[in-house]
Each structure stands twice: as C-alpha cells, then as structure tokens.
C-alpha positions in Angstrom: -2.0 4.6 21.4 1.6 5.7 21.0 3.1 7.7 18.2 5.2 4.7 17.1 2.1 2.5 16.6 0.1 5.3 14.9 2.8 6.0 12.3 3.6 2.4 11.3 3.6 1.6 7.5 0.5 0.0 6.0 2.4 -3.2 5.5 2.9 -3.4 9.3 -0.8 -2.8 9.9 -1.6 -5.7 7.6 1.0 -7.9 9.4 -0.5 -6.9 12.7 -3.9 -8.1 11.5 -2.4 -11.4 10.4 -0.6 -11.8 13.8 -3.9 -11.2 15.6 -5.7 -13.8 13.5 -2.8 -16.3 14.1 -3.0 -15.7 17.9 -6.7 -16.5 18.0 -6.2 -19.5 15.7 -3.6 -20.7 18.2 -6.1 -20.6 21.0 -5.9 -17.0 22.4 -9.0 -16.3 24.5 -8.8 -12.5 24.8 -11.6 -10.4 23.4 -11.2 -10.0 19.7 -9.4 -7.0 18.2 -11.6 -4.6 16.2 -10.7 -3.5 12.7 -11.6 0.1 11.8 -11.6 1.0 8.1 -12.4 4.3 6.4 -15.2 3.5 3.9 -16.2 6.9 2.9 -14.9 10.5 2.7 -16.9 13.6 1.7 -14.8 16.7 1.5 -11.4 16.7 3.1 -9.8 14.2 5.5 -6.3 13.1 6.5 -6.7 9.5 5.1 -8.6 8.2 2.1 -11.0 5.2 2.0 -9.2 2.0 2.8 -7.1 3.4 5.6 -7.1 0.9 8.5 -6.5 0.7 12.2 -6.4 -2.3 14.4 -7.8 -1.7 17.9 -6.9 -4.0 20.7 -8.9 -4.7 23.9 -6.4 -2.7 26.0 -7.3 0.4 24.1 -4.1 0.5 22.0 -4.2 0.7 18.2 -1.9 0.0 15.3 -2.3 2.2 12.3 -4.1 5.5 11.7 -7.2 6.7 10.0 -6.9 10.3 11.0 -4.2 12.6 12.2 -5.1 11.5 15.8 -8.4 13.4 16.0 -10.7 10.4 16.3 -8.7 7.5 17.4 -9.6 7.9 21.1 -13.3 8.0 20.3 -12.9 4.9 18.0 -11.4 3.0 20.9 -14.5 3.5 23.0 -16.7 2.5 20.0 -14.6 -0.6 19.6 -15.6 -1.7 23.1 -19.2 -1.7 22.1 -18.4 -3.7 19.0 -16.7 -6.3 21.1 -19.7 -6.6 23.4 -22.3 -6.8 20.6 -20.2 -8.7 18.0 -22.0 -6.6 15.4 -20.3 -4.4 12.8 -21.2 -0.7 12.7 -20.6 2.2 10.4 -19.9 5.4 12.4 -20.0 8.8 10.8 -17.9 11.7 11.9 -18.9 15.1 10.6 -16.0 17.5 10.9 -17.2 20.1 8.5 -17.8 22.9 11.1 -14.6 24.4 12.4 -16.5 26.8 14.7 -17.9 24.0 16.9 -16.1 21.7 19.3 -17.1 18.6 17.4 -16.8 15.4 19.5 -15.1 17.5 22.2 -12.0 17.6 20.1 -12.0 21.0 18.6 -11.2 19.7 15.1 -12.3 21.0 11.8 -11.0 18.9 8.9 -13.8 20.1 6.6 -14.9 16.5 5.9 -17.3 13.8 6.7 -15.7 10.4 7.4 -17.5 7.1 7.5 -15.7 4.3 9.4 -16.6 0.7 9.5 -15.8 -1.0 12.8 -16.0 -4.8 13.0 -14.7 -7.6 15.2 -11.7 -9.1 13.5 -12.5 -12.7 12.5 -11.1 -15.4 10.1 -13.3 -13.9 7.3 -10.4 -11.4 6.8 -7.8 -14.2 6.4 -7.8 -14.3 2.6 -6.8 -10.6 2.5 -3.7 -10.9 4.6 -2.7 -14.2 3.0 -2.9 -12.6 -0.5 -0.9 -9.6 0.6 1.8 -11.8 2.2 2.0 -13.8 -1.1 2.5 -10.6 -3.1 -1.0 -10.7 -4.8 -3.4 -7.9 -5.4 -6.8 -8.5 -3.8 -10.1 -6.6 -3.4 -12.0 -7.1 -0.2 -15.8 -6.5 -0.7 -17.7 -5.8 2.6 -21.4 -5.3 2.8 -22.3 -2.0 4.4 -26.1 -2.3 3.8 -27.7 -5.5 2.3 -31.1 -4.0 1.9 -33.8 -6.7 1.8 -31.6 -9.3 0.1 -29.6 -12.3 1.3 -26.5 -10.2 2.3 -26.1 -8.5 5.6 -23.7 -5.9 6.9 -20.2 -7.4 7.5 -20.6 -10.2 4.9 -17.5 -10.4 2.9 -16.2 -11.7 -0.5 -12.8 -11.5 -2.2 -11.7 -10.9 -5.8 -8.1 -11.6 -6.9 -7.3 -10.5 -10.4 -5.0 -13.5 -10.9 -7.9 -15.8 -10.1 -10.7 -13.8 -11.8 -13.4 -15.2 -9.5 -15.4 -13.5 -6.7 -15.2 -15.9 -3.7 -16.4 -16.1 -0.2 -13.9 -16.3 2.7 -14.3 -20.1 2.6 -13.2 -20.1 -1.1 -16.6 -20.9 -2.6 -18.0 -18.8 -5.6 -19.9 -15.8 -4.2 -23.1 -16.4 -6.0 -25.3 -14.1 -3.8 -23.2 -11.1 -4.6 -24.0 -8.5 -7.3 -22.8 -9.7 -10.7 -21.4 -6.3 -11.5 -18.9 -6.3 -8.7 -16.0 -8.0 -10.3 -15.1 -5.2 -12.8 -14.8 -2.6 -10.2 -13.0 -5.0 -7.8 -10.3 -5.8 -10.3 -9.7 -2.1 -11.0 -9.5 -1.2 -7.4 -7.3 -4.1 -6.5 -4.6 -3.2 -9.0 -4.7 0.5 -8.0 -4.8 -0.2 -4.2 -7.8 2.1 -3.8 -11.1 1.8 -2.0 -14.6 3.0 -2.9 -18.2 2.4 -1.8 -20.4 1.1 -4.6 -24.2 0.8 -4.7 -25.8 -2.0 -6.7 -29.5 -1.9 -7.6 -31.1 -4.7 -9.6 -34.6 -3.3 -9.4 -35.6 -5.4 -6.4 -32.7 -4.9 -3.9 -30.2 -2.2 -3.3 -26.9 -3.3 -1.9 -24.1 -1.0 -0.6 -20.7 -2.5 -0.7 -17.3 -1.1 0.3 -14.6 -2.5 -2.1 -11.1 -2.2 -0.5 -8.4 -2.7 -3.1 -5.2 -3.9 -1.4 -2.4 -3.8 -3.9 0.6 -6.1 -3.3 3.5 -4.1 -1.8 5.9 -2.5 -4.2 9.2 -4.3 -4.5 12.4 -2.2 -4.0 15.7 -4.0 -4.6 18.7 -2.1 -3.3 22.1 -3.3 -4.7 25.0 -2.6 -2.4 26.1 -3.1 1.2 27.7 0.3 2.1 26.6 2.2 5.1 24.6 4.6 2.8 22.3 1.7 2.0 21.0 1.7 5.6 19.0 5.0 5.5 17.6 4.1 2.1 16.4 0.7 3.3 15.0 2.2 6.5 13.0 5.0 4.8 11.8 2.7 2.0 10.5 0.1 4.5 8.6 2.9 6.3 7.1 3.9 3.1 5.5 0.5 2.4 8.1 -0.9 0.0 9.0 -4.5 0.4 12.8 -4.1 0.5 15.4 -6.6 -0.6 19.1 -5.8 -0.2 21.5 -7.6 -2.5 25.1 -7.8 -1.6 28.1 -9.2 -3.5 31.0 -11.3 -2.5 29.9 -12.0 1.1 32.2 -9.5 2.8 29.3 -8.1 4.8 26.4 -9.9 6.4 23.5 -7.8 4.9 20.9 -9.3 7.2 22.8 -8.0 10.2 23.7 -4.6 8.8 20.2 -3.9 7.4 17.6 -5.2 9.8 14.9 -3.0 8.2 15.1 -5.1 5.0 12.4 -7.7 4.4 15.0 -10.0 2.9 18.6 -10.0 1.9 20.4 -11.9 -0.9 24.1 -12.5 -1.4 25.1 -13.4 -4.9 27.4 -12.1 -7.7 26.5 -9.4 -10.3 26.5 -11.9 -13.1 24.1 -14.3 -11.5 21.2 -12.0 -10.5 18.7 -13.9 -12.6 19.6 -17.1 -10.8 19.4 -15.7 -7.3 16.7 -17.5 -5.3 13.5 -15.6 -5.0 14.9 -12.4 -6.5 12.1 -11.1 -8.8 13.0 -8.7 -11.5 10.1 -7.6 -13.6 7.9 -4.7 -14.5 6.7 -4.3 -10.9 10.3 -4.1 -9.5 12.0 -0.8 -8.5 15.7 -0.9 -8.0 18.4 1.4 -6.6 22.0 0.6 -7.6 24.6 1.9 -5.1 27.5 -0.6 -5.1 30.0 2.2 -5.7 31.8 -0.3 -8.0 31.9 0.7 -11.6 32.0 -2.9 -13.0 29.4 -4.2 -10.7 27.1 -1.3 -11.4 27.5 -1.9 -15.2 26.5 -5.5 -14.9 23.6 -4.8 -12.6 22.2 -2.0 -14.7 22.3 -4.0 -17.9 20.5 -6.9 -16.2 17.8 -4.7 -14.8 17.2 -2.9 -18.1 17.0 -6.2 -19.9 14.5 -7.5 -17.3 12.2 -4.5 -18.0 12.0 -3.3 -14.4 9.9 -0.2 -13.7 12.6 1.9 -12.2 16.4 1.9 -12.0 18.1 4.6 -9.8 21.8 4.7 -10.3 24.0 6.3 -7.7 26.8 8.5 -9.0 27.4 11.6 -11.2 26.1 11.9 -14.7 29.7 11.8 -16.1 30.1 8.3 -14.6 27.1 7.0 -16.4 28.4 8.5 -19.7 31.6 6.5 -19.1 29.4 3.5 -18.5 27.6 4.0 -21.8 30.9 4.3 -23.6 32.1 1.0 -22.1 28.9 -0.6 -23.2 29.4 0.7 -26.7 32.9 -0.6 -26.8 31.5 -4.0 -26.3 28.8 -3.6 -28.9 25.9 -2.9 -26.5 23.9 0.2 -27.3 20.7 1.1 -25.6 17.7 2.8 -27.2 16.0 5.8 -25.7 13.1 3.6 -24.7 15.4 1.1 -23.0 16.9 3.9 -20.9 13.6 5.5 -20.0 13.3 3.7 -16.6 16.9 4.8 -15.7 17.3 7.7 -13.3 20.9 8.9 -12.8 22.0 10.7 -10.7 19.4 9.0 -8.5 17.0 11.1 -6.4 15.1 14.3 -6.4 16.8 17.7 -6.0 16.0 18.5 -2.4 19.2 20.3 -1.7 20.4 18.0 1.2 23.7 16.3 1.5 23.6 14.2 4.7 23.1 10.4 4.4 19.4 10.7 5.5 18.8 13.7 3.3 20.2 11.8 0.3 18.1 8.8 1.3 15.0 11.0 1.5 15.6 12.3 -2.1 16.1 8.7 -3.4 13.0 7.2 -1.7 10.9 10.3 -2.7 11.9 9.7 -6.3 11.0 6.0 -6.2 7.6 6.9 -4.6 6.9 9.4 -7.4 7.7 6.9 -10.1 5.8 4.1 -8.4 2.7 6.4 -8.0 3.1 7.8 -11.5 3.5 11.4 -10.2 5.6 14.3 -11.5 7.3 15.7 -8.3 6.2 19.2 -7.5 5.1 21.4 -4.6 1.6 20.5 -3.4 0.8 24.2 -3.3 0.9 24.2 -7.1 -1.4 21.2 -7.5 -5.0 21.9 -8.3 -7.7 19.8 -6.8 -7.3 17.1 -4.1 -3.9 15.7 -3.2 -5.1 12.1 -3.7 -6.8 11.4 -7.0 -10.5 10.6 -6.8 -11.7 7.1 -7.4 -13.9 7.5 -10.5 -15.8 4.3 -11.2 -18.7 4.8 -13.7 -21.6 2.5 -14.2 -19.7 0.6 -16.8 -17.1 -0.5 -14.2 -19.9 -2.3 -12.4 -21.4 -3.9 -15.6 -24.3 -1.5 -15.5 -25.3 -2.1 -11.9 -23.0 0.0 -9.8 -22.5 3.6 -8.9 -19.6 5.1 -6.9 -20.1 6.2 -3.4 -18.9 9.3 -1.7 -16.1 11.2 -3.4 -12.5 10.5 -2.4 -11.0 13.9 -2.0 -8.8 13.9 1.1 -6.1 16.4 1.8 -3.4 16.6 4.4 
C-alpha cells in the first residue's frame, strides 16, 4: 500500500469500489477484492465507524481505516476472507501502550472492530446511490442470532425512497422494524453506528453505515487561483464544479481535479445544464470581475445556497451593496447570513495554496456546522459521538460502542 492510495478522499474509495464491481460484472476472474469497514470504536482511534478500505488480491489497498498501524495485518486477514468467502469481524485492542501489540508497537488507546467481507454485487446499491447524489444507509448484519438473518446480509435505506430494501430491490421484510428511523438519521449525517435489536425472541446486531451524498462546491472563476482551491476541495471530498464565463479559457483542461466544468454567462446560471443551486450547495465566487461577482452573488443568495464565499476585501463588498441599493435591491440580515467575505479563515498565509487552504477550511467548517478553533481548546472527542436512543429505533434498538475517535 502506498501513501497515495492510503490518503485518497472517501469519494475515491467509493469510486474504487464501484470500479471493482464493474470489472467483475464485465467478466474479470481475479479473486474478489475485500472491503474492510470500521464498525465499532471504543476509546480513541484514528478513524470513526464507517471508514473504509478496499483490499486487492495483490496486497494493495485504497483508503485508510487507521494511520497505517493495522493495514498490513488487514491485508493478511483479507487473504483468509477470499479463501473462505465468509465475512469476519476482527477486533484490534490497542489500549495498552506498554505492550508491542500486534508486533506494531502502537497504542492508540482504543478498541477497533473491523468488518471484512468479499466485495460482491450486494454493495452495488450503495455506490449507485452515491454516484447519483443520494444519501443512503447500508445496513449489514454483524450477528443474526437465531433468526433468519446471517452475518453479511445487507439491506438499504434511502431517505428519498423511505423503504428498507434488499440489494435486489425487494422490501426487506426479515429485518428489524425499528431500523428505518436510525438509518434515515445516519444516512443524512453520513455517520455509522452499530445497533442491537431485541424483539424478545431474537437479538440482531446490525451495523448501519450512513453514506451521505458528497457536498457540492461550485467555484465561479477561471483564474489560476481557482486551481489550488479546486484541488484541495476535491481531496476533501467535495464534488467540485468550476463555472467559467465567456469561454476564453477551457476550464476542463485548466482544472483537471474538478468533477465537472460549466461554461455559461453570469445571468444564465439557473439555466446552465446540471448546475444545482440549492440549500446543499456551497459556492466560492472568485471571478475578480465586479459586475460578474454581483450577478453571481445575487443569484446564489436568491437560490438559498448553504454558503457563499466571496473573494475580495470587505470594502469591495460594501461597494457591491451600494450598487445593489442604487438598483432598489436590499438584502436582509438573514439573506446575507450564508455570505462570507472576505472568504476564508484567518490562517495568516498569503501564497496561493495557503489562501486555498483557508478557503477550503472555512467551507469545511460551515459544511460540518463547526465553529473553527484550535482542537486543543475542544473538550471531549474531536468527532461528535453518534447518540441514537431507543426512540430512534422505534423502541427496539440500542446504540453500539461509543464513537469517540481522536487524531
């Protein structure tokens, strides 16, 4: 496993899973890849439940579930999974820093449960939903008890559909009735948790992996400073669209890291093919053209996008507001709430990549509903715990191990 495949964005891990499924559907006869997923964390760990890694037969992997401590051991376990074809849950206890655990000398002060399973077509609905921009919850049985479900059985819940379904698309009638409430919550939050359902006769343990659709970031402009923003945003799991005006520059050639590019005019954004502007959209406006910026900002605010970052000094925006007022357009405080100008966090840097880091960091903070601050001042875990009470499972579910990872 190389550093470049370990550090890929989650979007690339999901795409690698889809590519692997496509290869086998096209007739590839190599042994199957093995999917490793963190399904439980007690104490501290580098990644939280839902982190994934795809392990290929040649020992390589895409993605990361630790800081590199366990990946080599997981590759050897994956060989066993390919031979048996049976999913396994492997537990790594890294609580004792004084012992050379697993021969690795690590001590993350946590216990990590990892589900390893042969990658099959039963995972297809997850990657398809992700590619289509839909939230989805993947429910995987860890322990079926004495009931009809067995480890590795899978069902899916999509909030836009509202029905728990099998990979074949049929209603999942054998699954716990209380699963859908928690699945919908976790899908929208992009979080994972292990739930235990007990109907008095059978106890079923299910890992629910919420896979939220990638966050859309639309960058307006084609200057060279757009490149670092696009690159860093893509590596932080944003689905990036670059919008250029007047066609003077080929944005697809200049910004290869972008998922898509659009060439249009500022006044026709709402007509641009496939350009979605809604409350899930985050946008950075950096055309460096006062008139273009005015038109784009007004369109974005009227569309109710989640975030608008405007490049330029505060005085420039004050001039923009005056120009709007001269035309009879006045914004309320609520309308301006999503607008951040000057764009970015105050990180003190001034080079193109330092500026891009400050911009992407601010978008991440807004998208994750966080107030930027030093982690040393944060009390409790870095990642918020998944807290699903019995009511989330319609009276039949209890959350599994706490999600309290740290870096």
